[in-house]
Each structure stands twice: as C-alpha cells, then as structure tokens.
N, CA, C and O atoms as a GROMACS GRO file, in nm:
protein
  260
    1MET      N    1  -3.413  -0.886   0.146
    1MET     CA    2  -3.356  -0.980   0.042
    1MET      C    3  -3.184  -0.936  -0.081
    1MET      O    4  -3.180  -0.857  -0.175
    2THR      N    5  -3.114  -0.989  -0.047
    2THR     CA    6  -3.034  -0.985  -0.171
    2THR      C    7  -2.959  -1.157  -0.252
    2THR      O    8  -3.026  -1.259  -0.236
    3THR      N    9  -2.869  -1.163  -0.306
    3THR     CA   10  -2.795  -1.270  -0.336
    3THR      C   11  -2.688  -1.232  -0.313
    3THR      O   12  -2.658  -1.113  -0.304
    4ASP      N   13  -2.596  -1.345  -0.298
    4ASP     CA   14  -2.496  -1.383  -0.270
    4ASP      C   15  -2.402  -1.278  -0.290
    4ASP      O   16  -2.316  -1.326  -0.216
    5ASN      N   17  -2.366  -1.205  -0.318
    5ASN     CA   18  -2.278  -1.087  -0.376
    5ASN      C   19  -2.351  -0.969  -0.305
    5ASN      O   20  -2.286  -0.866  -0.286
    6GLY      N   21  -2.456  -0.974  -0.272
    6GLY     CA   22  -2.524  -0.862  -0.220
    6GLY      C   23  -2.607  -0.798  -0.272
    6GLY      O   24  -2.655  -0.704  -0.208
    7GLN      N   25  -2.634  -0.813  -0.349
    7GLN     CA   26  -2.724  -0.694  -0.532
    7GLN      C   27  -2.925  -0.775  -0.494
    7GLN      O   28  -2.978  -0.882  -0.463
    8LEU      N   29  -2.940  -0.717  -0.506
    8LEU     CA   30  -3.034  -0.714  -0.559
    8LEU      C   31  -3.171  -0.819  -0.676
    8LEU      O   32  -3.194  -0.795  -0.795
    9PRO      N   33  -3.216  -0.894  -0.618
    9PRO     CA   34  -3.266  -0.996  -0.734
    9PRO      C   35  -3.328  -0.887  -0.866
    9PRO      O   36  -3.398  -0.787  -0.845
   10VAL      N   37  -3.277  -0.940  -1.017
   10VAL     CA   38  -3.384  -0.859  -1.095
   10VAL      C   39  -3.389  -0.986  -1.200
   10VAL      O   40  -3.306  -1.059  -1.254
   11ALA      N   41  -3.544  -0.969  -1.197
   11ALA     CA   42  -3.598  -1.002  -1.307
   11ALA      C   43  -3.593  -1.030  -1.456
   11ALA      O   44  -3.591  -0.917  -1.506
   12GLU      N   45  -3.590  -1.109  -1.543
   12GLU     CA   46  -3.539  -1.145  -1.677
   12GLU      C   47  -3.683  -1.041  -1.713
   12GLU      O   48  -3.792  -1.026  -1.657
   13PRO      N   49  -3.610  -0.976  -1.844
   13PRO     CA   50  -3.720  -0.936  -1.902
   13PRO      C   51  -3.830  -1.010  -1.997
   13PRO      O   52  -3.883  -0.968  -2.099
   14ALA      N   53  -3.843  -1.110  -1.943
   14ALA     CA   54  -3.952  -1.224  -2.050
   14ALA      C   55  -3.993  -1.224  -1.902
   14ALA      O   56  -4.113  -1.197  -1.906
   15VAL      N   57  -3.954  -1.240  -1.756
   15VAL     CA   58  -4.091  -1.254  -1.687
   15VAL      C   59  -4.060  -1.157  -1.652
   15VAL      O   60  -4.040  -1.186  -1.534
   16VAL      N   61  -4.030  -1.023  -1.663
   16VAL     CA   62  -4.133  -0.943  -1.628
   16VAL      C   63  -4.237  -0.880  -1.694
   16VAL      O   64  -4.336  -0.838  -1.632
   17ARG      N   65  -4.215  -0.858  -1.912
   17ARG     CA   66  -4.341  -0.884  -1.953
   17ARG      C   67  -4.483  -0.998  -1.996
   17ARG      O   68  -4.571  -0.996  -2.081
   18ARG      N   69  -4.445  -1.086  -1.891
   18ARG     CA   70  -4.510  -1.169  -1.816
   18ARG      C   71  -4.654  -1.093  -1.749
   18ARG      O   72  -4.765  -1.038  -1.746
   19ALA      N   73  -4.596  -1.120  -1.726
   19ALA     CA   74  -4.617  -1.031  -1.533
   19ALA      C   75  -4.736  -0.857  -1.572
   19ALA      O   76  -4.843  -0.820  -1.523
   20ALA      N   77  -4.685  -0.823  -1.631
   20ALA     CA   78  -4.717  -0.782  -1.693
   20ALA      C   79  -4.847  -0.801  -1.792
   20ALA      O   80  -4.951  -0.738  -1.812
   21LEU      N   81  -4.807  -0.882  -1.828
   21LEU     CA   82  -4.875  -0.876  -1.940
   21LEU      C   83  -5.095  -0.958  -1.921
   21LEU      O   84  -5.202  -0.955  -1.982
   22ARG      N   85  -5.006  -1.043  -1.736
   22ARG     CA   86  -5.092  -1.074  -1.664
   22ARG      C   87  -5.178  -0.971  -1.621
   22ARG      O   88  -5.277  -0.948  -1.689
   23LEU      N   89  -5.150  -0.893  -1.501
   23LEU     CA   90  -5.173  -0.807  -1.523
   23LEU      C   91  -5.216  -0.716  -1.571
   23LEU      O   92  -5.268  -0.652  -1.479
   24VAL      N   93  -5.236  -0.645  -1.698
   24VAL     CA   94  -5.361  -0.516  -1.793
   24VAL      C   95  -5.489  -0.685  -1.789
   24VAL      O   96  -5.610  -0.663  -1.778
   25ARG      N   97  -5.442  -0.819  -1.797
   25ARG     CA   98  -5.552  -0.891  -1.846
   25ARG      C   99  -5.615  -0.881  -1.746
   25ARG      O  100  -5.736  -0.866  -1.766
   26ALA      N  101  -5.572  -0.884  -1.602
   26ALA     CA  102  -5.682  -0.882  -1.527
   26ALA      C  103  -5.768  -0.806  -1.487
   26ALA      O  104  -5.853  -0.844  -1.407
   27ASP      N  105  -5.762  -0.664  -1.545
   27ASP     CA  106  -5.798  -0.579  -1.518
   27ASP      C  107  -5.856  -0.521  -1.624
   27ASP      O  108  -5.891  -0.404  -1.608
   28ARG      N  109  -5.878  -0.573  -1.734
   28ARG     CA  110  -5.839  -0.478  -1.853
   28ARG      C  111  -5.891  -0.359  -1.860
   28ARG      O  112  -5.834  -0.280  -1.935
   29ARG      N  113  -6.022  -0.307  -1.778
   29ARG     CA  114  -6.106  -0.182  -1.809
   29ARG      C  115  -5.982  -0.118  -1.729
   29ARG      O  116  -5.890  -0.126  -1.811
   30ALA      N  117  -5.935  -0.063  -1.621
   30ALA     CA  118  -5.829  -0.071  -1.595
   30ALA      C  119  -5.775   0.066  -1.564
   30ALA      O  120  -5.761   0.173  -1.504
   31PHE      N  121  -5.746  -0.088  -1.712
   31PHE     CA  122  -5.527   0.017  -1.745
   31PHE      C  123  -5.631   0.057  -1.882
   31PHE      O  124  -5.621   0.179  -1.895
   32ALA      N  125  -5.708   0.012  -1.968
   32ALA     CA  126  -5.819   0.118  -1.990
   32ALA      C  127  -5.811   0.282  -1.973
   32ALA      O  128  -5.770   0.378  -2.038
   33VAL      N  129  -5.874   0.255  -1.852
   33VAL     CA  130  -5.902   0.457  -1.775
   33VAL      C  131  -5.784   0.461  -1.833
   33VAL      O  132  -5.754   0.533  -1.928
   34VAL      N  133  -5.663   0.328  -1.736
   34VAL     CA  134  -5.534   0.477  -1.664
   34VAL      C  135  -5.484   0.549  -1.835
   34VAL      O  136  -5.434   0.661  -1.843
   35LEU      N  137  -5.505   0.475  -1.939
   35LEU     CA  138  -5.466   0.513  -2.129
   35LEU      C  139  -5.464   0.642  -2.110
   35LEU      O  140  -5.384   0.735  -2.116
   36VAL      N  141  -5.631   0.612  -2.073
   36VAL     CA  142  -5.650   0.748  -2.104
   36VAL      C  143  -5.690   0.843  -2.074
   36VAL      O  144  -5.738   0.932  -2.144
   37VAL      N  145  -5.674   0.835  -1.942
   37VAL     CA  146  -5.637   0.970  -1.770
   37VAL      C  147  -5.490   1.001  -1.837
   37VAL      O  148  -5.467   1.116  -1.802
   38ASN      N  149  -5.417   0.970  -1.890
   38ASN     CA  150  -5.277   1.006  -1.937
   38ASN      C  151  -5.261   1.071  -2.077
   38ASN      O  152  -5.200   1.177  -2.094
   39ALA      N  153  -5.282   1.047  -2.112
   39ALA     CA  154  -5.343   1.080  -2.260
   39ALA      C  155  -5.396   1.204  -2.296
   39ALA      O  156  -5.377   1.279  -2.392
   40LEU      N  157  -5.491   1.209  -2.165
   40LEU     CA  158  -5.586   1.379  -2.182
   40LEU      C  159  -5.400   1.513  -2.028
   40LEU      O  160  -5.346   1.622  -2.013
   41ALA      N  161  -5.408   1.358  -1.970
   41ALA     CA  162  -5.299   1.483  -1.931
   41ALA      C  163  -5.147   1.441  -1.966
   41ALA      O  164  -5.058   1.441  -1.881
   42ALA      N  165  -5.123   1.400  -2.125
   42ALA     CA  166  -5.035   1.458  -2.188
   42ALA      C  167  -5.088   1.538  -2.277
   42ALA      O  168  -5.000   1.617  -2.311
   43GLY      N  169  -5.215   1.566  -2.349
   43GLY     CA  170  -5.246   1.635  -2.454
   43GLY      C  171  -5.220   1.828  -2.418
   43GLY      O  172  -5.244   1.928  -2.485
   44GLY      N  173  -5.130   1.797  -2.212
   44GLY     CA  174  -5.140   2.025  -2.231
   44GLY      C  175  -5.284   2.073  -2.243
   44GLY      O  176  -5.383   2.005  -2.269
   45PRO      N  177  -5.275   2.225  -2.216
   45PRO     CA  178  -5.366   2.292  -2.147
   45PRO      C  179  -5.466   2.277  -2.304
   45PRO      O  180  -5.426   2.255  -2.418
   46GLY      N  181  -5.610   2.299  -2.252
   46GLY     CA  182  -5.636   2.344  -2.445
   46GLY      C  183  -5.627   2.206  -2.489
   46GLY      O  184  -5.618   2.185  -2.610
   47TRP      N  185  -5.627   2.098  -2.398
   47TRP     CA  186  -5.631   1.968  -2.558
   47TRP      C  187  -5.751   1.970  -2.562
   47TRP      O  188  -5.808   2.053  -2.491
   48PRO      N  189  -5.857   1.850  -2.677
   48PRO     CA  190  -5.796   1.888  -2.746
   48PRO      C  191  -5.774   2.001  -2.868
   48PRO      O  192  -5.847   2.100  -2.866
   49GLY      N  193  -5.682   1.988  -2.963
   49GLY     CA  194  -5.676   2.103  -3.026
   49GLY      C  195  -5.628   2.222  -3.019
   49GLY      O  196  -5.600   2.266  -3.130
   50ARG      N  197  -5.609   2.290  -2.939
   50ARG     CA  198  -5.562   2.417  -2.904
   50ARG      C  199  -5.410   2.356  -2.773
   50ARG      O  200  -5.366   2.253  -2.722
   51GLY      N  201  -5.383   2.525  -2.776
   51GLY     CA  202  -5.280   2.434  -2.705
   51GLY      C  203  -5.154   2.550  -2.712
   51GLY      O  204  -5.199   2.644  -2.778
   52CYS      N  205  -5.010   2.580  -2.669
   52CYS     CA  206  -4.919   2.718  -2.646
   52CYS      C  207  -4.906   2.758  -2.831
   52CYS      O  208  -4.938   2.708  -2.939
   53SER      N  209  -4.867   2.829  -2.800
   53SER     CA  210  -4.796   2.889  -2.942
   53SER      C  211  -4.700   2.959  -2.894
   53SER      O  212  -4.712   3.036  -2.798
   54GLY      N  213  -4.581   2.934  -2.964
   54GLY     CA  214  -4.422   2.980  -2.986
   54GLY      C  215  -4.299   2.941  -2.856
   54GLY      O  216  -4.185   2.983  -2.833
   55GLY      N  217  -4.409   2.820  -2.773
   55GLY     CA  218  -4.308   2.685  -2.760
   55GLY      C  219  -4.328   2.800  -2.502
   55GLY      O  220  -4.268   2.774  -2.398
   56SER      N  221  -4.401   2.869  -2.524
   56SER     CA  222  -4.311   2.890  -2.419
   56SER      C  223  -4.519   2.879  -2.307
   56SER      O  224  -4.612   2.953  -2.340
   57TRP      N  225  -4.528   2.804  -2.224
   57TRP     CA  226  -4.646   2.817  -2.098
   57TRP      C  227  -4.657   2.950  -2.044
   57TRP      O  228  -4.707   2.954  -1.932
   58THR      N  229  -4.633   3.034  -2.082
   58THR     CA  230  -4.660   3.137  -2.060
   58THR      C  231  -4.752   3.218  -2.159
   58THR      O  232  -4.812   3.321  -2.127
   59ARG      N  233  -4.755   3.148  -2.310
   59ARG     CA  234  -4.940   3.174  -2.343
   59ARG      C  235  -5.038   3.115  -2.393
   59ARG      O  236  -5.114   3.157  -2.480
   60CYS      N  237  -5.040   3.036  -2.349
   60CYS     CA  238  -5.077   2.881  -2.330
   60CYS      C  239  -5.276   3.012  -2.322
   60CYS      O  240  -5.300   3.127  -2.285
   61GLY      N  241  -5.328   2.943  -2.356
   61GLY     CA  242  -5.467   2.972  -2.346
   61GLY      C  243  -5.556   2.906  -2.536
   61GLY      O  244  -5.518   2.848  -2.638
   62PRO      N  245  -5.687   2.966  -2.478
   62PRO     CA  246  -5.749   2.865  -2.639
   62PRO      C  247  -5.749   2.968  -2.758
   62PRO      O  248  -5.738   3.090  -2.774
   63GLY      N  249  -5.767   2.843  -2.843
   63GLY     CA  250  -5.703   2.893  -3.008
   63GLY      C  251  -5.749   2.984  -3.006
   63GLY      O  252  -5.750   3.060  -2.909
   64PRO      N  253  -5.801   3.001  -3.113
   64PRO     CA  254  -5.774   3.122  -3.229
   64PRO      C  255  -6.001   3.071  -3.246
   64PRO      O  256  -6.083   2.979  -3.250
   65GLY      N  257  -5.983   3.217  -3.251
   65GLY     CA  258  -6.165   3.135  -3.282
   65GLY      C  259  -6.236   3.188  -3.101
   65GLY      O  260  -6.351   3.159  -3.069
   0.00000   0.00000   0.00000
C-alpha cells in the first residue's frame, strides 16, 4: 500500500501513541514481564550487583567475595 506519491503511509505520532497505550492496557501482565526480562538482560553478566571490571568483557566474573 502506497500513497499517490509512491511513499508508504506513516501514522501521526499521536495515533501511534494511542495505539501503543491501547496495546499495553490490553495485556498489562505481559508488558510487565517483557520489561522485567529486558531489565534482567540489560544488567549484563552477574547482575545484580556484580559485573565486569575495567570495561572489558574478558574480565567478567563473580564479584569480590
């Protein structure tokens, strides 16, 4: 589907925002699970409270103690 000038139609930001909110409200539990899993994945190795020293992934391991 394209417009008269050959470009794909793009929704206005307000329409996208309303649609996103509607989807989140439709299944709040699934949205919360996705947020938690994403936060855990973003924490990196040894999360929480432990991680890599010196900014090198080769020195990753358990924290002190």
